[in-house]
C-alpha positions as CSV (number, residue, x, y, z in Angstrom):
1,X,-31.6,-9.7,-10.8
2,X,-34.8,-7.8,-11.4
3,X,-35.2,-4.4,-9.8
4,X,-37.6,-1.6,-10.5
5,X,-37.2,2.1,-9.7
6,X,-40.2,1.8,-7.3
7,X,-38.0,-0.5,-5.1
8,X,-35.3,2.1,-4.7
9,X,-35.2,3.5,-1.1
10,X,-32.1,5.6,-0.9
11,X,-30.9,8.0,-3.6
12,X,-27.7,10.0,-3.3
13,X,-27.1,13.0,-5.6
14,X,-23.4,13.7,-5.9
15,X,-23.1,17.3,-6.9
16,X,-26.3,19.2,-6.1
17,X,-26.5,21.9,-8.7
18,X,-29.3,22.9,-11.0
19,X,-29.7,19.3,-12.4
20,X,-29.2,17.5,-9.1
21,X,-31.3,20.0,-7.1
22,X,-34.1,19.8,-9.6
23,X,-34.0,16.0,-9.6
24,X,-34.4,16.1,-5.8
25,X,-37.3,18.5,-6.0
26,X,-38.9,16.5,-8.8
27,X,-38.6,13.2,-6.9
28,X,-40.3,14.8,-3.9
29,X,-43.0,16.5,-6.1
30,X,-43.8,13.1,-7.6
31,X,-44.0,11.4,-4.1
32,X,-40.8,9.5,-3.9
33,X,-41.0,8.0,-0.5
34,X,-37.3,7.1,0.1
35,X,-34.4,9.3,1.4
36,X,-32.5,11.7,-0.8
37,X,-29.0,12.5,0.3
38,X,-27.0,15.4,-1.1
39,X,-23.3,14.8,-1.3
40,X,-20.8,17.5,-2.2
41,X,-17.7,19.5,-1.3
42,X,-19.2,22.9,-0.4
43,X,-21.4,23.1,2.8
44,X,-22.8,26.4,1.5
45,X,-24.3,24.7,-1.6
46,X,-25.5,21.7,0.5
47,X,-27.2,24.1,2.9
48,X,-29.1,25.8,0.1
49,X,-30.2,22.3,-1.2
50,X,-31.4,21.4,2.3
51,X,-33.2,24.8,2.8
52,X,-35.0,24.3,-0.5
53,X,-36.0,20.8,0.4
54,X,-34.3,19.3,-2.6
55,X,-32.7,16.7,-0.3
56,X,-33.4,15.2,3.1
57,X,-29.8,14.9,4.4
58,X,-26.5,16.4,3.3
59,X,-22.9,15.5,3.9
60,X,-19.4,16.3,2.7
61,X,-18.2,12.9,3.9
62,X,-17.9,10.7,0.8
63,X,-18.2,7.4,2.5
64,X,-21.2,8.4,4.5
65,X,-22.9,9.8,1.4
66,X,-22.6,6.7,-0.7
67,X,-22.6,3.7,1.6
68,X,-26.4,3.4,2.0
69,X,-27.3,4.4,-1.5
70,X,-29.3,2.1,-3.8
71,X,-29.1,4.6,-6.6
72,X,-26.5,7.3,-7.1
73,X,-26.7,10.2,-9.6
74,X,-23.4,12.0,-10.4
75,X,-23.8,15.7,-11.3
76,X,-20.1,16.7,-11.5
77,X,-18.2,18.0,-14.5
78,X,-17.7,15.2,-17.1
79,X,-14.0,14.9,-16.5
80,X,-14.6,13.9,-12.9
81,X,-17.3,11.3,-13.5
82,X,-15.0,8.2,-14.0
83,X,-13.0,9.0,-10.9
84,X,-16.2,9.5,-8.9
85,X,-17.3,6.0,-9.9
86,X,-13.9,4.6,-8.8
87,X,-14.2,6.4,-5.4
88,X,-17.7,5.1,-5.0
89,X,-16.6,1.5,-5.7
90,X,-14.1,1.8,-2.8
91,X,-16.8,2.7,-0.3
92,X,-19.5,0.1,-0.7
93,X,-19.5,-3.6,0.2
94,X,-19.2,-6.2,-2.6
95,X,-22.5,-7.7,-1.6
96,X,-24.5,-4.4,-2.1
97,X,-26.0,-3.8,-5.5
98,X,-25.7,-0.1,-6.6
99,X,-27.1,1.6,-9.6
100,X,-25.2,4.6,-10.9
101,X,-25.9,7.2,-13.5
102,X,-24.7,10.6,-14.4
103,X,-26.0,13.8,-16.1
104,X,-23.1,14.7,-18.2
105,X,-23.2,16.1,-21.7
106,X,-20.5,13.8,-23.2
107,X,-20.7,10.1,-23.1
108,X,-18.3,8.1,-25.2
109,X,-15.1,8.6,-23.2
110,X,-16.9,8.6,-19.8
111,X,-18.7,5.3,-20.5
112,X,-15.6,3.6,-21.9
113,X,-13.4,4.5,-18.9
114,X,-16.1,3.3,-16.5
115,X,-16.8,0.1,-18.4
116,X,-13.0,-0.7,-18.5
117,X,-12.6,0.0,-14.8
118,X,-15.6,-2.1,-13.7
119,X,-14.6,-4.9,-16.1
120,X,-11.0,-5.1,-14.9
121,X,-12.1,-5.0,-11.3
122,X,-14.9,-7.5,-11.9
123,X,-17.3,-5.2,-9.9
124,X,-20.5,-6.9,-11.0
125,X,-22.5,-5.4,-8.1
126,X,-22.1,-1.9,-9.5
127,X,-24.5,-1.2,-12.4
128,X,-23.6,2.0,-14.4
129,X,-25.5,3.5,-17.3
130,X,-24.9,7.0,-18.6
131,X,-27.7,9.4,-19.0
132,X,-28.2,13.1,-20.0
133,X,-31.3,15.1,-19.3
134,X,-31.7,17.8,-21.9
135,X,-32.9,20.3,-19.5
136,X,-30.0,22.4,-18.4
137,X,-29.5,26.2,-18.3
138,X,-26.6,28.7,-18.2
139,X,-27.3,29.0,-14.5
140,X,-26.0,25.9,-12.7
141,X,-26.8,26.7,-9.1
142,X,-29.2,24.7,-6.9
143,X,-30.7,28.1,-6.0
144,X,-32.5,28.1,-9.3
145,X,-33.5,24.4,-9.3
146,X,-37.1,23.7,-10.0
147,X,-39.3,20.6,-9.7
148,X,-40.7,20.9,-13.2
149,X,-37.3,21.1,-15.0
150,X,-37.6,17.6,-16.5
151,X,-41.3,17.8,-17.6
152,X,-41.4,16.6,-21.2
153,X,-37.6,17.1,-21.5
154,X,-35.7,14.6,-23.5
155,X,-33.7,12.4,-21.1
156,X,-31.2,10.3,-23.0
157,X,-30.0,7.0,-21.6
158,X,-26.7,5.7,-23.2
159,X,-26.0,2.0,-22.5
160,X,-23.0,0.2,-23.8
161,X,-22.7,-3.5,-24.7
162,X,-21.7,-4.1,-21.1
163,X,-24.8,-2.4,-19.5
164,X,-27.2,-4.7,-17.7
165,X,-30.9,-4.5,-18.8
166,X,-31.8,-3.9,-15.2
167,X,-29.7,-0.8,-15.0
168,X,-31.3,0.6,-18.2
169,X,-34.8,-0.1,-16.7
170,X,-34.1,1.5,-13.3
171,X,-32.5,4.7,-14.8
172,X,-35.1,5.0,-17.5
173,X,-37.9,4.7,-15.0
174,X,-36.2,7.3,-12.8
175,X,-36.2,9.9,-15.5
176,X,-39.8,9.0,-16.5
177,X,-40.9,9.2,-12.8
178,X,-39.8,12.9,-12.8
179,X,-41.5,13.7,-16.1
180,X,-38.8,13.1,-18.6
181,X,-39.3,11.7,-22.1
182,X,-36.6,9.0,-22.3
183,X,-34.6,8.0,-25.4
184,X,-32.1,5.2,-25.5
185,X,-29.1,5.6,-27.8
186,X,-25.5,4.6,-27.9
187,X,-22.8,6.8,-26.3
188,X,-21.2,7.5,-29.7
189,X,-24.6,8.5,-31.3
190,X,-25.3,10.7,-28.3
191,X,-22.0,12.6,-28.7
192,X,-22.5,13.1,-32.4
193,X,-26.1,14.4,-32.1
194,X,-25.5,16.5,-29.0
195,X,-22.5,18.1,-30.6
196,X,-24.8,19.6,-33.2
197,X,-27.8,20.2,-30.9
198,X,-25.9,21.7,-27.9
199,X,-22.1,21.8,-28.1
200,X,-21.8,23.7,-31.4
201,X,-24.4,26.3,-30.4
202,X,-22.5,27.0,-27.2
203,X,-19.2,27.4,-29.0
204,X,-20.8,29.8,-31.6
205,X,-22.5,31.8,-28.8
206,X,-19.1,32.2,-27.1
207,X,-17.4,33.2,-30.3
208,X,-20.2,35.7,-31.1
209,X,-19.9,37.3,-27.7
210,X,-16.2,37.8,-27.9
211,X,-16.3,39.1,-31.5
212,X,-19.0,41.6,-30.7
213,X,-17.1,42.7,-27.6
214,X,-14.4,44.2,-29.9
215,X,-16.9,46.2,-32.0
216,X,-16.8,49.8,-30.9
217,X,-16.4,53.4,-31.9
218,X,-14.5,56.1,-29.9
219,X,-17.6,56.8,-27.8
220,X,-19.7,53.6,-27.8
221,X,-19.4,49.8,-27.7
222,X,-21.8,47.5,-29.6
223,X,-22.5,45.6,-26.4
224,X,-24.1,48.8,-24.9
225,X,-26.7,48.6,-27.7
226,X,-27.3,44.9,-27.5
227,X,-31.0,44.1,-27.2
228,X,-33.1,40.9,-27.0
229,X,-31.7,39.4,-30.2
230,X,-28.2,39.4,-29.0
231,X,-29.1,38.4,-25.5
232,X,-31.2,35.5,-26.7
233,X,-28.6,34.3,-29.2
234,X,-25.7,34.4,-26.7
235,X,-27.5,33.5,-23.4
236,X,-25.8,30.1,-23.2
237,X,-22.4,31.6,-23.4
238,X,-23.0,32.5,-19.7
239,X,-22.6,28.8,-18.8
240,X,-19.8,27.5,-16.5
241,X,-16.4,27.7,-18.2
242,X,-15.2,24.7,-16.3
243,X,-18.0,22.5,-17.4
244,X,-17.9,23.6,-21.1
245,X,-14.1,23.3,-21.2
246,X,-14.4,19.6,-20.4
247,X,-17.2,19.1,-22.9
248,X,-15.3,20.7,-25.7
249,X,-12.2,18.7,-25.0
250,X,-13.9,15.3,-24.5
251,X,-16.1,15.8,-27.7
252,X,-13.4,17.5,-29.8
253,X,-13.2,14.6,-32.3
254,X,-16.8,15.1,-33.2
255,X,-17.1,18.9,-32.7
256,X,-14.0,19.9,-34.8
257,X,-15.5,18.8,-38.1
258,X,-18.7,20.7,-37.3
259,X,-16.7,23.8,-36.6
260,X,-15.1,23.4,-40.0
261,X,-18.4,23.0,-41.6
262,X,-19.6,26.2,-39.9
263,X,-16.6,28.1,-41.1
264,X,-17.2,26.9,-44.6
265,X,-20.9,28.0,-44.5
266,X,-19.8,31.5,-43.2
267,X,-17.3,31.8,-46.0
268,X,-20.0,30.9,-48.5
269,X,-22.4,33.5,-47.0
270,X,-19.6,36.1,-47.1
271,X,-19.1,35.5,-50.8
272,X,-22.8,35.9,-51.4
273,X,-22.8,39.2,-49.6
274,X,-19.6,40.4,-51.4
275,X,-21.3,39.5,-54.8
276,X,-24.5,41.2,-53.6
277,X,-26.4,38.1,-54.6
278,X,-29.8,39.0,-53.0
279,X,-31.7,36.0,-54.3
280,X,-29.3,33.4,-52.8
281,X,-29.0,35.4,-49.5
282,X,-32.8,35.4,-49.2
283,X,-32.9,31.6,-50.0
284,X,-30.3,31.0,-47.3
285,X,-32.2,33.0,-44.8
286,X,-35.6,31.4,-45.8
287,X,-34.2,27.9,-45.4
288,X,-32.8,28.8,-42.0
289,X,-36.2,30.2,-41.0
290,X,-38.0,27.1,-42.2
291,X,-35.8,24.8,-40.2
292,X,-36.1,27.0,-37.1
293,X,-39.9,27.3,-37.5
294,X,-40.2,23.5,-37.6
295,X,-38.9,23.3,-34.0
296,X,-41.9,25.0,-32.7
């Protein structure tokens, strides 16, 4: 079977938040001519998606939302993605090919569960490949969705050994259609790299926020004096606790050693400060600045 994204006529977005809503807006901005359906649990959210023209049709009826889809994008928390694929498989006929991807921030466990399920059930008409657009925000609502969210953003596609080449092509073409810069890597490589690039920073921002919250005198709290530096550093701590709880749990095996390494580095810096080693402290800061400056 050879299918291209341009042949897709019906797309369903399951979970129309920031990513799902932005995808709908971006598809329309780039002249996608098919129908976009928004599927979710909350009519209030779906109404906003419809008002903003991120989708053409909305429904809370699961069967109605998936039965006509040629391509389905899952935008739920990562812990729900495998069960969503199972529910979807129960609602479409065996003769209808369906491409499915997700936008979750953890891949290894999700991909394995879905591969195992599809393999055991011999559901060869369902073609799943994981993906992760690196274009999120601490604000997860469709109300802040925007059509240019994926412009030049890294969109990671994570096939397994069981993934069909057609699925990889269709999903890669979809992200490129909305402006993304696609990268294809394995689920395990994804989780290792994203733990460092995204998960650890969120964890540290959350720790920093809670630590600073306890810093106060009798008359004033440190948070009352927090300016742009603190706000910029901790912005991501405002993300959804539900979403990030699942991410930390599912990627714990990779993330825990990085937390250990961070603690070790903090301890080393504490010793330098205690010893008043100005030269080594400056070297540490200069190296950090050099790395940060290289990011542009």
